[in-house]
Every structure is written in C-alpha cells, then in structure tokens.
C-alpha positions in Angstrom: -31.1 26.5 -17.1 -30.2 25.4 -20.1 -27.1 27.4 -22.3 -28.2 27.4 -25.5 -31.3 29.4 -23.9 -29.4 31.9 -21.9 -26.8 32.1 -25.7 -29.8 33.2 -27.0 -31.2 35.6 -25.1 -27.6 37.1 -25.0 -27.3 37.2 -28.6 -30.4 38.7 -29.0 -30.6 41.2 -27.0 -26.8 42.3 -28.2 -28.5 42.4 -31.4 -31.7 44.3 -31.4 -30.3 47.0 -28.5 -26.9 47.2 -30.0 -25.4 45.9 -26.6 -21.6 45.4 -26.0 -21.3 42.2 -24.6 -19.9 43.5 -21.3 -22.9 44.6 -20.2 -24.6 41.8 -20.2 -24.1 39.4 -17.1 -26.9 38.3 -15.1 -26.6 40.2 -12.7 -27.5 43.3 -14.1 -30.1 45.3 -14.1 -32.1 44.6 -17.2 -34.4 48.1 -17.7 -30.9 50.1 -16.6 -28.9 48.0 -19.1 -31.2 47.9 -21.9 -32.5 51.8 -21.3 -35.7 50.6 -22.4 -38.5 52.9 -23.1 -42.8 51.7 -23.4 -41.6 51.1 -26.9 -38.4 49.1 -26.4 -40.4 47.2 -23.7 -42.3 46.8 -27.2 -39.4 45.6 -28.6 -38.4 43.0 -26.1 -41.8 41.4 -26.5 -42.4 40.8 -29.5 -38.9 39.5 -29.1 -39.3 37.0 -26.8 -42.4 35.8 -28.3 -40.8 36.0 -32.5 -38.2 33.3 -30.6 -39.1 31.8 -28.4 -43.2 31.5 -28.4 -44.1 33.9 -24.9 -45.5 37.1 -24.4 -44.6 39.2 -21.3 -46.9 41.2 -19.1 -46.7 44.1 -18.3 -47.2 42.9 -14.6 -45.3 39.9 -14.9 -42.2 42.7 -16.2 -42.6 44.8 -13.5 -41.3 41.5 -11.3 -37.9 41.1 -14.2 -35.5 43.3 -12.5 -32.2 41.1 -13.8 -31.1 39.1 -16.8 -31.4 36.2 -15.2 -34.7 36.7 -14.4 -35.5 37.3 -17.7 -33.0 33.7 -18.8 -35.6 32.3 -15.6 -38.8 33.5 -17.0 -38.2 32.9 -21.2 -37.4 29.6 -19.6 -39.9 28.5 -17.6 -42.9 30.2 -19.8 -41.4 28.8 -23.6 -43.7 27.3 -25.5 -41.0 26.1 -28.6 -37.3 24.9 -28.3 -34.5 27.1 -28.9 -33.2 26.6 -32.2 -28.8 27.5 -32.8 
C-alpha cells in the first residue's frame, strides 16, 4: 500500500470531518469515527471522487468498515495519481 495515499486520505478526512489525528488508525471503525450520516456519506463520496477519481457506490460502502478498508478500496479503484 502506498503510504502517500494513506497520508492524503488521513489529511482529507481529518480536515473534512474535523477529527483529531489520534482518532484515525487503520483498524478504527470508519462509520463510528466519522459519525457518518447520509449527508456525511455524500461528502465522503465527493471527497474521494474529487481527490482520487473514484466513487464509492452504496453497495461497496457497506463493505468498508475500517480506515484500512477505505485505504485499500481507494488504492485499488483510484484513477489518478496522488499529488503530495
């Protein structure tokens, strides 16, 4: 896994969802940590599409339980290089 992708995802999530850096860890539950509701889900979709060129369909999102799952999903579905 590319550490640049992980760092970029973490930075975006920390900023967008106003998280403390200590809340973001690979095994943490994504939905609970981000306190996702339906509007937050839309924000997350827009964030991943704008920054990585991939959309997360609702069916796929049900399988993304942890931050590590999100990293893996974006890594395997990204259409553009991460610019640091």
